Each structure stands twice: as C-alpha cells, then as structure tokens.
KEKE-921439 format. One record per residue (C-alpha): z, x, y. Coordinates in pm, whole numbers, padded with zeros to 5 digits, always signed. Layout:
BEGIN
ZXY...
% end
This chain:
BEGIN
+00426+07426+02912+00385+07760+03084+00029+07758+03207+00034+08059+03437+00021+08067+03813-00267+07846+03933-00488+07900+04235-00749+07694+04413-01059+07618+04212-01342+07870+04212-01701+07759+04268-01913+07965+04032-02284+07886+04065-02200+07528+04165-01933+07504+03893-01571+07448+03991-01314+07629+03776-00938+07668+03804-00807+08017+03866-00500+08111+03665-00294+08428+03641-00290+08491+03265-00232+08762+03011-00507+08836+02763-00314+08641+02499-00270+08341+02727-00634+08351+02833-00741+08347+02469-00509+08053+02403-00676+07865+02690-01013+07927+02528-00887+07795+02195-00747+07487+02370-01092+07418+02510-01249+07466+02166-01022+07194+02021-00952+07319+01667-00818+07046+01441-00594+07288+01249-00399+07590+01373-00215+07797+01111+00041+08026+01271+00255+08321+01170+00384+08538+01455+00350+08916+01469+00374+09146+01771+00166+09165+01991-00017+08847+01884+00280+08609+01902+00216+08479+02254-00113+08322+02149+00038+08092+01888+00342+08028+02110+00119+07897+02387-00086+07692+02145+00229+07537+01996+00337+07438+02348-00004+07285+02416+00017+07080+02097+00376+06972+02172+00283+06867+02526-00022+06673+02411-00271+06903+02586-00425+06990+02250-00459+06742+01965-00431+06968+01666-00229+07003+01346-00008+07307+01413+00111+07444+01079+00393+07700+01055+00331+07911+00747+00544+08172+00572+00312+08474+00600-00018+08604+00730-00169+08566+00384-00071+08198+00397-00206+08163+00751-00558+08256+00650-00531+08070+00319-00439+07758+00515-00733+07810+00751-00969+07845+00454-00844+07518+00305-00880+07336+00637-01230+07471+00692-01325+07368+00338-01277+07003+00433-01485+07041+00749-01214+07105+01011-01249+07352+01298-00967+07602+01244-00790+07889+01418-00540+08156+01327-00425+08490+01469-00271+08814+01349-00228+09187+01407-00191+09520+01228-00002+09491+00896-00053+09116+00916-00429+09163+00910-00393+09400+00615-00178+09143+00437-00465+08897+00490-00720+09138+00343-00753+08951+00014-00827+08629+00204-01077+08787+00445-01340+08819+00174-01268+08467+00048-01332+08326+00396-01651+08525+00443-01783+08471+00091-01711+08100+00117-01902+08089+00448-01609+07925+00627-01658+07968+01007-01293+08034+01096-01215+08199+01430-00926+08445+01428-00782+08654+01709-00654+08997+01612-00429+09186+01849-00531+09545+01777-00226+09747+01678-00159+10067+01488-00091+10047+01116+00207+10196+00932+00339+10456+00865+00496+10565+01099+00586+10211+01207+00440+10145+01550+00386+09827+01752+00143+09975+02003-00231+09946+02018-00512+10126+01843-00805+09977+01651-00746+10104+01300-00644+09759+01175-00968+09570+01248-01201+09864+01190-01054+09909+00842-01187+09560+00763-01547+09603+00882-01678+09551+00530-01501+09219+00475-01800+09013+00591-01659+08891+00923-01828+08904+01261-01621+09134+01482-01611+09115+01863-01407+09332+02103-01299+09207+02446-01262+09426+02754-01052+09197+02974-00875+08861+02989-01179+08672+03119-01394+08791+02833-01112+08705+02593-01118+08341+02703-01496+08326+02695-01520+08485+02350-01277+08226+02215-01533+07958+02300-01847+08152+02215-01712+08265+01877-01696+07906+01752-02052+07846+01870-02174+08152+01678-01959+08118+01366-02038+07749+01316-02413+07778+01371-02597+07668+01057-02786+07999+01039-02461+08198+01050-02170+08008+00884-01953+08318+00900-01593+08369+01017-01540+08560+01342-01261+08800+01438-01210+08853+01811-01013+09171+01886-00789+09228+02190-00621+09565+02246-00249+09529+02186-00034+09521+02502-00301+09689+02719-00496+09362+02709-00280+09110+02525+00013+09145+02768-00160+09249+03091-00204+08975+03351-00524+08908+03543-00676+08625+03745-00896+08425+03507-01144+08143+03570-01054+07859+03332-01324+07594+03272-01238+07227+03245-01263+07030+02923-01590+06859+03018-01762+07195+03068-01631+07324+02735-01748+07008+02558-02095+07052+02709-02109+07403+02567-01947+07367+02224-02067+07080+02003-01835+06920+01747-01812+07112+01422-02045+06979+01154-02116+07140+00821-02247+07057+00476-02032+07338+00334-01726+07120+00272-01549+06905+00018-01717+06564+00035-01635+06285-00210-01960+06106-00124-02162+06422-00190-01961+06626-00444-02023+06998-00471-01853+07309-00600-01693+07542-00344-01533+07887-00386-01652+07925-00746-01711+08224-00971-02057+08378-01013-02174+08628-01272-02404+08928-01224-02723+08719-01230-02614+08510-00930-02343+08701-00745-02578+08941-00568-02776+08649-00425-02464+08510-00258-02380+08857-00120-02733+08895+00017-02712+08557+00188-02372+08653+00330-02531+08966+00478-02817+08764+00627-02566+08528+00789-02409+08817+00979-02752+08953+01075-02854+08607+01202-02555+08616+01436-02751+08855+01660-02991+08584+01771-02721+08318+01785-02502+08536+02008-02794+08559+02249-02846+08184+02230-02476+08118+02291-02465+08350+02592-02771+08192+02751-02619+07847+02718-02283+07978+02838-02439+08126+03152-02609+07796+03238-02289+07595+03205-02025+07838+03330-02221+08075+03553-02096+08390+03375-02343+08618+03200-02287+08846+02902-02517+09107+02757-02524+09058+02382-02399+09313+02133-02358+09589+02392-02292+09634+02762-02443+09927+02950-02314+10082+03273-02530+10328+03465-02710+10440+03150-03065+10408+03286-03072+10760+03432-02762+10901+03263-02766+11250+03118-02431+11204+02947-02309+10878+02793-01975+10780+02642-01989+10503+02384-01665+10309+02340-01524+09961+02284-01239+09740+02399-01028+09762+02713-01060+10139+02754-01419+10080+02870-01291+09999+03221-01126+10342+03242-01443+10512+03117-01647+10335+03387-01404+10465+03650-01443+10819+03517-01822+10785+03521-01809+10672+03885-01593+10973+03976-01838+11216+03817-02137+11046+03978-01982+11138+04312-01984+11501+04193-02351+11483+04100-02307+11444+03724-02516+11159+03586-02257+10985+03367-02301+10649+03195-02110+10416+02965-02213+10203+02669-01956+09948+02553-01995+09805+02205-01906+09435+02224-01974+09358+01857-01913+09599+01569-02051+09342+01325-02335+09270+01341-02381+09632+01445-02617+09695+01741-02832+09966+01583-03152+09922+01783-02969+09831+02104-02763+10151+02105-03059+10373+02022-03271+10221+02298-02996+10247+02560-02917+10616+02500-03255+10759+02397-03306+10957+02720-02957+11110+02737-02884+11480+02685-02553+11425+02510-02344+11140+02372-01973+11107+02296-01810+10829+02097-01455+10759+02215-01260+10545+01971-00905+10447+01877-00971+10492+01509-01014+10755+01240-01135+10748+00881-00898+11010+00747-01071+11310+00597-01398+11240+00777-01439+11118+01137-01413+10805+01349-01578+10505+01183-01751+10399+01504-01894+10751+01531-02034+10723+01178-02201+10393+01269-02346+10528+01595-02492+10837+01428-02650+10614+01164-02805+10398+01437-02955+10702+01609-03093+10848+01287-03250+10519+01175-03425+10486+01511-03546+10850+01532-03324+10936+01830-03228+11303+01811-02947+11364+02059-02636+11582+02002-02319+11377+01960-01944+11431+01973-01652+11225+01848-01332+11184+02049-01040+11018+01877-00764+10900+02109-00512+10629+02177-00371+10631+01823-00036+10458+01815-00088+10348+02175-00097+10700+02323-00225+10677+02679-00577+10798+02756-00601+10927+03113-00896+10917+03348-00886+11297+03363-00920+11318+02985-01227+11095+02997-01378+11302+03280-01322+11613+03066-01525+11449+02787-01824+11425+03019-01774+11788+03128-01763+11904+02767-02088+11717+02697-02243+11890+02997-02122+12227+02865-02268+12159+02517-01924+12153+02352-01996+11918+02064-01777+11839+01765-01485+11629+01646-01202+11620+01899-00854+11468+01901-00736+11391+02252-00409+11573+02312-00457+11807+02014-00796+11977+02037-01087+12040+01804-01069+11982+01431
% end
C-alpha cells in the first residue's frame, strides 16, 4: 500500500507521531483508517477518488478491518451508508460535485434519520459548463440538508477532522451526519508533511460507536418512518437541536483531542490578527492561508488587516463571528460560491449574524475561485485596500462590481 514518504517520529507535547508526506486526500484516508469504520461505501469521482483508493488498499492489506463495498453510483453510496448506520455500524463514504448533488435525496434521509455518517466531499464546481476544478458551490448548495459541515484548511486539519467528526456526529446529543469539505486539487492533491497518530492514540480519543438508534431484534423499533403534520415538525425541531448541540460537542472533542494529540483547534472559527484589526476578510477553506499572507503583507505597510476563517458552516458561528469582528471598520466575505440572482451564501449568513448581534459594520462580498480560477495574493491585498477606501458592494474577482 502506498503510505507516503515517512520521516522520523515527531514528539508533540510528549506524544510521538509519525511524519508522512501526504496529499489532503491521503491524509483524510489516514484519519478514516484510525477511526475504524466497519463499512465503507465507495463510488469514485474526481477529485475525491484517491480517498477511496487508499482506503481500499488499506482494507486489502489488512491495515483496516472494514467491509469495503463498491456501489454503482453516489446515490447508492449514501444509501448503503444509511443502511449500515441503521444497524449500528460506523460508516464512511466520499463524493464531490455532481456526485454530491446526485446524493441530495439521500442527504435528508441520513439527517432526518439521525444517522451519524461521516462523508468527505472534495469541493468542486458544478455543471454546466463541465468543470473538474474546485469551488464550493456543491457543498454550500446543501447547507439546508441537516448535515454538519466542516471546511479544512490544510492536510493536517483534514486528518484531524476525520477523527473529530466521528466524535461529534456520534455523540448522543448530536446524532447527526457530518460532511467534511476539502478544496478540490488545491487541498485534495497538494502534498504536505503531516503528523499521523498511532492506533492507540486514536482509540483513546474515539470511543467505539454505540447507539440506540438502530435496528435491534431484542428491542424492536421503527426507523425511517412517515410522520404526518401533527408529529413531523417535532422531528424537524429535534433535528435542528441536534445540529445546535454540535457546538458544545465540537468544543468537547477539541479539548480531548488537544490532551491526547497535542494539537489545538479553535471551535467554529479561527481568527488571525483580528484583535486590533481595522479591516477583516472572512473566508473558509484552503484560501485562508493566502489571505493570512496578504494580511501580513499589509501589516508591514501599516494597514491593520485581519482574517477570520469559518471552520464550520453548520452549525453556523453567529455569536462567534459577531464578537470577533465587532471593532472592525470594514468586513469583506471572500467565498467560492454564489447564489445566482442574489449574492454569496456565506455573505448572507455573515450579514445575518451581524444583524442578530447588533453589530453595525459595512460589509462587502467578493466572489472568486469559481471553476477553480486562481485567486492571487495581490487580489486579496486589493480587497483590504478597497475596504480601507470605503468601496463596499458585491464584487466578482476578475470581472468587477455587479
């Protein structure tokens, strides 16, 4: 099995980990190996394919004891995962772009059935025009499906989210499927040095999956049933509360993760030099590293620039965003998404968060990276300059104002 180039172990807070040179896809596969799903349902689609390829090799080599099921479509992949979860098995699947849209019918079944499936989505543009490169319109189009949604910045976070997502999704107060999103090619196929925990560490972090929400001949119950108007809304309310409860469980998972692995995460958002920032760009995914570089460049020129990275779009960090940006003079939301005929969906969510928390700051929306179009550091620096010059509005990078 191709495991990536290995280096000497790394001592992280007294913890020894193996260093491996991995792509984002391979790093995520390593995290899934450590989580030990009993069932993996796989249908390949670019740029997700490497994940299930690596997992199939792990199963074939005996490094992962799991039932690897080749299915005939993405719809079948998630249907299979739902069935496996319904009998109490930890499950995994992966997809991208049109594949995620083909799964759309099953997404609400998984969420409504409270099946804590973990799925990796390789963010990729949706047709037409046909395009295999990365933007985030696929996952963002499914924000209302009832799934937790996380967005990784780099390969290390990809591996770590693979483990933490099971902890969160399977928690009894959550019982909600989780979609972890990796930017297509920019993250899925870019190689980095990654700290890979050993199995004992992973086992100490992630308990075996146990649930009462399963088919059980000794304790029969009805699953995935119909409900009329007098009951349906109660199930939908409880589904909503499950996603809301994930906020506290994410914090709990990260605290435990830090104790065992020595790496700390910051909940629903990550802030970078926002404490005294006059101008803040809010973004998500791998482009956040580029935005941090641009902020550093402008700091050297005396412009107080900061960055807020959204790590989870669901549950949405309303209070966290408002608190982090409340002293800024101007905010821009940079996203690889658009809700045609309106604005970027992330921008809509951010403005709602500010309004609900009585934060009155002018905002702009910058839509870029559609179809994988490169976003340059200079373009990001120009966003900060435009905020400084009070040039607010809806902007398309490479085209201009709406």
